[in-house]
DSSP file (Angstrom, degrees, kcal/mol; ACC not computed):
  #  RESIDUE AA STRUCTURE BP1 BP2  ACC     N-H-->O    O-->H-N    N-H-->O    O-->H-N    TCO  KAPPA ALPHA  PHI   PSI    X-CA   Y-CA   Z-CA
    1    1 A X              0   0    0      0, 0.0     2,-0.5     0, 0.0     0, 0.0   0.000 360.0 360.0 360.0 132.3  -14.1   -9.8   10.9
    2    2 A X        -     0   0    0      2,-0.0     2,-0.5     0, 0.0     0, 0.0  -0.808 360.0-162.4 -89.7 127.8  -12.1  -11.1   13.8
    3    3 A X        -     0   0    0     -2,-0.5     2,-0.3     2,-0.0     0, 0.0  -0.960  10.4-177.7-115.7 124.5  -13.3   -9.8   17.1
    4    4 A X        -     0   0    0     -2,-0.5     2,-0.5     2,-0.0     8,-0.0  -0.898  21.7-138.0-121.5 149.8  -11.0  -10.1   20.1
    5    5 A X        +     0   0    0     -2,-0.3     2,-0.3     2,-0.0    -2,-0.0  -0.931  31.5 169.9-105.0 128.2  -11.4   -9.2   23.8
    6    6 A X        -     0   0    0     -2,-0.5     2,-0.3     4,-0.1     3,-0.1  -0.943  23.6-139.2-135.8 156.3   -8.4   -7.5   25.4
    7    7 A X    >   -     0   0    0     -2,-0.3     3,-2.3     1,-0.1    15,-0.3  -0.716  47.1 -72.0-108.1 163.2   -7.7   -5.7   28.6
    8    8 A X  T 3  S+     0   0    0      1,-0.3    15,-0.2    -2,-0.3    -1,-0.1  -0.302 122.7  24.7 -54.4 134.2   -5.6   -2.6   29.2
    9    9 A X  T 3  S+     0   0    0     13,-3.8    -1,-0.3     1,-0.4     2,-0.1   0.189  97.0 115.6  93.1 -15.3   -1.9   -3.4   28.7
   10   10 A X    <   -     0   0    0     -3,-2.3    12,-2.8    12,-0.1    -1,-0.4  -0.463  51.4-146.9 -85.4 161.3   -2.5   -6.4   26.4
   11   11 A X  E     -A   21   0A   0     10,-0.2     2,-0.4    -2,-0.1    10,-0.2  -0.814  12.5-149.8-127.6 164.2   -1.5   -6.5   22.8
   12   12 A X  E     -A   20   0A   0      8,-2.7     8,-3.4    -2,-0.3     2,-0.4  -0.999  16.6-150.9-130.4 131.9   -2.5   -7.8   19.4
   13   13 A X  E     -A   19   0A   0     -2,-0.4     2,-0.6     6,-0.2     6,-0.2  -0.882   6.2-165.6-105.8 136.9    0.1   -8.7   16.8
   14   14 A X  E  >  -A   18   0A   0      4,-2.9     4,-1.5    -2,-0.4     3,-0.5  -0.954  65.5 -44.6-118.9 108.7   -0.6   -8.5   13.0
   15   15 A X  T  4 S-     0   0    0     -2,-0.6    -1,-0.0     1,-0.2     0, 0.0  -0.285  96.9 -55.4  62.8-155.8    2.1  -10.4   11.1
   16   16 A X  T  4 S+     0   0    0      1,-0.1    -1,-0.2    -3,-0.1     3,-0.0   0.625 133.2  45.8 -90.9 -15.0    5.7   -9.7   12.2
   17   17 A X  T  4 S+     0   0    0     -3,-0.5     2,-0.5     1,-0.1    20,-0.2   0.548  96.1  69.6-111.8  -8.9    5.7   -5.9   11.9
   18   18 A X  E  <  +A   14   0A   0     -4,-1.5    -4,-2.9    18,-0.2     2,-0.4  -0.947  48.6 175.9-122.5 130.5    2.5   -4.6   13.5
   19   19 A X  E     -AB  13  35A   0     16,-2.6    16,-3.1    -2,-0.5     2,-0.5  -0.995   9.9-164.5-133.4 126.5    1.7   -4.5   17.2
   20   20 A X  E     -AB  12  34A   0     -8,-3.4    -8,-2.7    -2,-0.4     2,-0.4  -0.953   8.9-166.6-113.8 124.8   -1.4   -2.9   18.7
   21   21 A X  E     -AB  11  33A   0     12,-3.1    12,-2.7    -2,-0.5     2,-1.0  -0.920  23.3-130.0-114.0 134.6   -1.5   -2.3   22.4
   22   22 A X  E     + B   0  32A   0    -12,-2.8   -13,-3.8    -2,-0.4    10,-0.2  -0.736  32.1 175.9 -79.7 106.3   -4.5   -1.4   24.5
   23   23 A X  E     -     0   0A   0      8,-2.4     2,-0.3    -2,-1.0    -1,-0.2   0.898  59.7  -5.4 -82.6 -43.3   -3.2    1.6   26.3
   24   24 A X  E     - B   0  31A   0      7,-1.5     7,-3.4   -16,-0.1     2,-0.5  -0.993  50.8-155.3-155.7 143.4   -6.3    2.7   28.2
   25   25 A X  E     + B   0  30A   0     -2,-0.3     5,-0.2     5,-0.2     2,-0.2  -0.990  30.7 162.2-121.2 123.9   -9.9    1.8   28.5
   26   26 A X  E >   - B   0  29A   0      3,-2.4     2,-1.4    -2,-0.5     3,-0.6  -0.457  51.3 -48.8-125.4-163.2  -12.2    4.6   29.7
   27   27 A X  T 3  S-     0   0    0      1,-0.3     3,-0.1    -2,-0.2    -2,-0.0  -0.588 124.8 -18.1 -76.2  92.6  -15.8    5.6   29.8
   28   28 A X  T 3  S+     0   0    0     -2,-1.4     2,-0.3     1,-0.2    -1,-0.3   0.592 124.4  80.0  87.8  11.1  -16.9    5.1   26.2
   29   29 A X  E <   -B   26   0A   0     -3,-0.6    -3,-2.4     2,-0.0     2,-0.4  -0.975  55.4-153.6-145.8 160.9  -13.4    5.0   24.6
   30   30 A X  E     -B   25   0A   0     -2,-0.3     2,-0.6    -5,-0.2    -5,-0.2  -0.996  15.3-148.4-132.2 128.8  -10.4    2.8   24.0
   31   31 A X  E     -B   24   0A   0     -7,-3.4    -8,-2.4    -2,-0.4    -7,-1.5  -0.881  19.3-165.0-100.0 123.6   -6.9    4.3   23.5
   32   32 A X  E     -B   22   0A   0     -2,-0.6     2,-0.4   -10,-0.2   -10,-0.2  -0.824  14.1-154.3-109.9 145.5   -4.7    2.3   21.2
   33   33 A X  E     -B   21   0A   0    -12,-2.7   -12,-3.1    -2,-0.3     2,-0.5  -0.978  16.0-161.1-112.5 132.0   -0.9    2.4   20.7
   34   34 A X  E     -B   20   0A   0     -2,-0.4     2,-0.6   -14,-0.2   -14,-0.2  -0.959   9.7-168.8-121.4 123.4    0.2    1.1   17.2
   35   35 A X  E     +B   19   0A   0    -16,-3.1   -16,-2.6    -2,-0.5     2,-0.3  -0.951  29.8 141.0-107.1 121.7    3.7    0.0   16.4
   36   36 A X        -     0   0    0     -2,-0.6   -18,-0.2   -18,-0.2     6,-0.1  -0.971  57.7 -73.6-152.8 160.8    4.3   -0.4   12.7
   37   37 A X    >   -     0   0    0     -2,-0.3     3,-2.0   -20,-0.2   -20,-0.0  -0.294  44.7-120.1 -57.5 144.5    7.0    0.3   10.1
   38   38 A X  T 3  S+     0   0    0      1,-0.3    -1,-0.1     3,-0.0    -3,-0.0   0.819 111.5  60.2 -55.9 -34.0    7.4    4.0    9.2
   39   39 A X  T 3  S+     0   0    0      2,-0.1     2,-0.8     1,-0.0    -1,-0.3   0.548  86.0  89.0 -76.4  -5.3    6.6    3.3    5.6
   40   40 A X  S <  S-     0   0    0     -3,-2.0     2,-0.1     2,-0.0    -4,-0.1  -0.827  77.0-138.8 -95.1 111.1    3.1    1.9    6.5
   41   41 A X        -     0   0    0     -2,-0.8     2,-0.4     1,-0.0    -2,-0.1  -0.436  16.4-166.0 -69.7 141.0    0.6    4.7    6.6
   42   42 A X        +     0   0    0     -2,-0.1     2,-0.3    -6,-0.1    -8,-0.0  -0.990  13.3 172.0-129.7 121.8   -1.9    4.6    9.5
   43   43 A X        -     0   0    0     -2,-0.4     2,-0.2     4,-0.0    -2,-0.0  -0.944  37.7-112.0-129.5 148.0   -5.0    6.8    9.3
   44   44 A X     >  -     0   0    0     -2,-0.3     4,-2.5     1,-0.1     3,-0.4  -0.523  43.2-112.2 -66.3 149.3   -8.2    7.2   11.3
   45   45 A X  H  > S+     0   0    0      1,-0.2     4,-2.6     2,-0.2     5,-0.2   0.882 114.8  52.9 -58.2 -42.7  -11.1    6.0    9.1
   46   46 A X  H  > S+     0   0    0      1,-0.2     4,-1.5     2,-0.2    -1,-0.2   0.873 113.0  44.5 -64.3 -35.2  -12.7    9.5    8.7
   47   47 A X  H  > S+     0   0    0     -3,-0.4     4,-2.5     2,-0.2    -1,-0.2   0.893 111.7  53.2 -72.6 -40.2   -9.3   11.0    7.5
   48   48 A X  H  X S+     0   0    0     -4,-2.5     4,-2.2     1,-0.2    -2,-0.2   0.914 109.3  48.7 -59.8 -44.5   -8.6    8.0    5.2
   49   49 A X  H  X S+     0   0    0     -4,-2.6     4,-2.1     2,-0.2    -1,-0.2   0.890 111.1  50.5 -63.8 -39.5  -12.0    8.5    3.5
   50   50 A X  H  X S+     0   0    0     -4,-1.5     4,-2.5    -5,-0.2    -2,-0.2   0.912 110.2  49.7 -64.7 -42.9  -11.4   12.2    3.1
   51   51 A X  H  X S+     0   0    0     -4,-2.5     4,-2.3     2,-0.2    -2,-0.2   0.900 109.7  51.4 -62.5 -41.2   -8.0   11.5    1.5
   52   52 A X  H  X S+     0   0    0     -4,-2.2     4,-2.1     2,-0.2    -1,-0.2   0.929 110.9  48.2 -60.6 -44.6   -9.5    9.0   -0.9
   53   53 A X  H  X S+     0   0    0     -4,-2.1     4,-2.5     1,-0.2    -2,-0.2   0.909 110.8  50.3 -64.0 -42.6  -12.1   11.5   -1.9
   54   54 A X  H  X S+     0   0    0     -4,-2.5     4,-2.5     1,-0.2    -1,-0.2   0.880 109.7  51.7 -63.2 -38.0   -9.5   14.2   -2.5
   55   55 A X  H  X S+     0   0    0     -4,-2.3     4,-1.8     2,-0.2    -1,-0.2   0.898 109.9  48.7 -65.4 -40.2   -7.4   11.8   -4.6
   56   56 A X  H  X S+     0   0    0     -4,-2.1     4,-1.0     2,-0.2    -2,-0.2   0.929 113.1  47.7 -63.9 -45.1  -10.5   11.0   -6.8
   57   57 A X  H  < S+     0   0    0     -4,-2.5     3,-0.5     1,-0.2     4,-0.4   0.899 111.6  49.3 -63.9 -41.4  -11.2   14.7   -7.2
   58   58 A X  H >< S+     0   0    0     -4,-2.5     3,-0.8     1,-0.2    -1,-0.2   0.839 105.9  57.1 -69.7 -31.2   -7.7   15.6   -8.1
   59   59 A X  H 3< S+     0   0    0     -4,-1.8    -1,-0.2     1,-0.2    -2,-0.2   0.770 108.3  48.3 -68.8 -24.1   -7.5   12.8  -10.6
   60   60 A X  T 3< S+     0   0    0     -4,-1.0    -1,-0.2    -3,-0.5    -2,-0.2   0.493  84.4 124.2 -91.1  -5.0  -10.5   14.4  -12.4
   61   61 A X  S <  S-     0   0    0     -3,-0.8     2,-0.1    -4,-0.4    -3,-0.0  -0.287  72.6-105.5 -63.0 138.3   -9.1   17.9  -12.4
   62   62 A X     >  -     0   0    0      1,-0.1     4,-2.1     2,-0.0     5,-0.2  -0.434  24.4-135.5 -61.7 131.2   -8.8   19.6  -15.8
   63   63 A X  H  > S+     0   0    0      1,-0.2     4,-2.4     2,-0.2     5,-0.2   0.847 103.4  52.6 -63.3 -36.4   -5.1   19.6  -16.9
   64   64 A X  H  > S+     0   0    0      2,-0.2     4,-2.2     1,-0.2    -1,-0.2   0.900 109.7  48.6 -67.5 -39.5   -5.3   23.2  -18.1
   65   65 A X  H  > S+     0   0    0      2,-0.2     4,-2.6     1,-0.2    -2,-0.2   0.892 111.7  50.7 -64.3 -38.6   -6.7   24.4  -14.7
   66   66 A X  H  X S+     0   0    0     -4,-2.1     4,-2.4     2,-0.2     6,-0.2   0.921 109.5  49.3 -65.1 -44.3   -4.0   22.4  -12.9
   67   67 A X  H  <>S+     0   0    0     -4,-2.4     5,-3.0     2,-0.2     6,-0.9   0.905 112.8  48.1 -61.4 -41.4   -1.2   24.0  -15.1
   68   68 A X  H ><5S+     0   0    0     -4,-2.2     3,-1.0     4,-0.2    -2,-0.2   0.927 111.0  50.8 -63.6 -44.8   -2.7   27.4  -14.3
   69   69 A X  H 3<5S+     0   0    0     -4,-2.6    -2,-0.2     1,-0.3    -1,-0.2   0.891 112.5  46.3 -59.4 -41.0   -2.8   26.6  -10.6
   70   70 A X  T 3<5S-     0   0    0     -4,-2.4    -1,-0.3    -5,-0.1    -2,-0.2   0.502 116.3-114.7 -81.3  -4.4    0.8   25.5  -10.6
   71   71 A X  T < 5S+     0   0    0     -3,-1.0    -3,-0.2    -4,-0.5    -2,-0.1   0.697  84.4 119.6  79.0  18.9    1.9   28.5  -12.6
   72   72 A X  S   <S+     0   0    0     -5,-3.0     2,-0.4    -6,-0.2    -4,-0.2   0.533  71.2  45.8 -91.5  -7.8    2.9   26.5  -15.6
   73   73 A X  S    S-     0   0    0     -6,-0.9     2,-0.2    -5,-0.1    -2,-0.2  -1.000  83.8-121.3-139.5 135.1    0.4   28.2  -17.9
   74   74 A X        -     0   0    0     -2,-0.4     2,-0.1     1,-0.1    -6,-0.1  -0.521  32.1-115.3 -74.1 138.8   -0.4   31.9  -18.3
   75   75 A X              0   0    0     -2,-0.2    -1,-0.1     1,-0.1     0, 0.0  -0.483 360.0 360.0 -69.9 145.3   -4.0   32.9  -17.7
   76   76 A X              0   0    0     -2,-0.1    -1,-0.1     0, 0.0    -2,-0.0   0.466 360.0 360.0 -73.8 360.0   -5.7   34.2  -20.8
């Protein structure tokens, strides 16, 4: 892990397309601004972990239950 020290208003560049700016430093928090291509998803870690878990669960879903849920199969 690379650890950098930055002050408010300073930036960090990642490659040619990503720029992270320290917008504000407060009491126990840091506010970041992120400039990146629109097609690059950016998530807070807790949301990213939840999305991963939902994807795993949906991949395990029974196909007949999914068809019923989507209205593609009549309930018995």
